[in-house]
C-alpha positions as CSV (number, residue, x, y, z in Angstrom):
1,M,16.3,-12.5,6.4
2,T,17.0,-9.3,4.8
3,T,14.5,-6.5,4.9
4,Q,13.6,-5.5,1.6
5,V,13.6,-1.3,0.8
6,Y,11.3,-0.3,-1.1
7,V,11.8,3.8,-2.8
8,Y,8.5,5.5,-4.6
9,R,9.8,7.4,-7.3
10,V,7.1,9.9,-9.8
11,R,8.5,9.1,-13.4
12,K,9.0,11.9,-15.9
13,D,6.5,13.9,-16.7
14,M,4.0,12.2,-14.9
15,G,4.0,13.5,-11.3
16,D,0.2,15.0,-12.3
17,K,-1.8,11.6,-14.0
18,P,-3.2,9.1,-12.3
19,V,-2.0,5.6,-11.3
20,N,-3.3,2.2,-12.7
21,F,-2.9,-1.3,-12.0
22,V,-2.4,-0.4,-8.3
23,G,-3.4,-2.6,-5.5
24,F,-5.3,-1.5,-1.9
25,W,-2.6,-2.5,0.2
26,D,0.1,-1.1,-1.8
27,A,-2.4,1.7,-1.9
28,C,-2.5,1.5,2.2
29,R,1.5,1.5,2.4
30,F,1.6,4.5,0.0
31,C,-1.0,6.8,2.1
32,N,1.1,5.7,5.5
33,W,4.6,6.6,3.8
34,L,2.7,9.7,2.8
35,H,1.1,9.7,6.2
36,N,4.3,9.2,8.0
37,G,6.4,12.1,6.0
38,K,7.7,9.7,3.2
39,P,10.8,8.1,4.9
40,T,13.1,5.6,4.4
41,G,13.7,2.8,5.0
42,G,12.1,-1.0,4.8
43,Q,8.4,-1.8,5.4
44,N,7.7,-1.6,9.5
45,T,5.8,0.9,11.4
46,T,7.3,3.9,10.7
47,T,6.9,3.3,7.1
48,T,3.9,1.4,5.9
49,E,3.0,-0.9,7.5
50,D,0.6,2.2,9.7
51,G,-0.4,5.3,9.8
52,A,-3.1,6.4,7.9
53,Y,-3.7,2.2,7.6
54,D,-3.2,-0.7,10.8
55,L,-2.1,-2.7,8.4
56,T,0.0,-4.9,11.2
57,D,-2.5,-6.7,12.3
58,S,-2.4,-9.8,9.8
59,D,-6.4,-11.1,10.7
60,K,-7.8,-7.5,10.0
61,V,-5.7,-7.7,6.6
62,T,-6.7,-10.7,5.5
63,R,-10.0,-9.6,6.5
64,D,-10.1,-7.0,5.0
65,Q,-11.3,-5.5,8.0
66,V,-8.5,-2.4,8.4
67,T,-9.7,0.9,8.0
68,R,-9.1,4.6,8.2
69,K,-7.8,5.6,11.2
70,D,-8.8,9.3,12.8
71,G,-6.6,11.8,12.2
72,A,-5.1,10.3,9.0
73,R,-4.0,12.8,6.9
74,F,-3.6,10.5,3.4
75,F,-6.3,8.5,3.0
76,I,-7.9,6.3,0.0
77,F,-11.3,7.3,-1.9
78,F,-12.6,3.5,-2.9
79,T,-15.5,2.8,-5.3
80,F,-16.5,-0.4,-2.8
81,G,-15.8,-1.4,0.7
82,L,-13.5,0.5,3.3
83,E,-14.2,3.9,1.2
84,A,-17.1,4.8,-0.2
85,S,-16.4,8.3,-1.5
86,G,-17.1,8.2,-5.9
87,A,-14.3,6.7,-6.7
88,S,-13.0,7.0,-10.8
89,Y,-14.1,3.2,-11.7
90,A,-14.9,0.3,-11.0
91,D,-14.4,-2.7,-12.8
92,T,-15.7,-5.7,-10.1
93,A,-16.2,-8.0,-13.6
94,R,-12.2,-8.0,-13.1
95,G,-12.0,-7.4,-9.4
96,R,-10.4,-4.3,-9.8
97,A,-11.7,-0.5,-8.9
98,G,-10.6,2.9,-9.4
99,F,-9.3,4.3,-6.5
100,R,-6.9,7.7,-5.3
101,I,-5.5,9.5,-2.8
102,A,-6.5,11.9,-1.0
103,S,-6.0,14.9,2.0
104,P,-8.0,16.2,4.0
């Protein structure tokens, strides 16, 4: 099995704009990537699977019990559930919520 390598890039003229239609787990991985200093390489504990959020425990991920770790340098402001801190919007009828990445 080969490891997939993911790259985050900012679209031209979009660096200061909010993102849309990003899933919670992708946002966690992005926070981890920022927390770990924007490393390159496959998804593992030194890039996207650990850092601000520990995504290595599949039971916690499956049960939506992943929480922000103490000392997280980047984290999610989420409208309901894990990080209830006033995000941009919530569309619970469609199962979506607005959230943004923050740094303390």
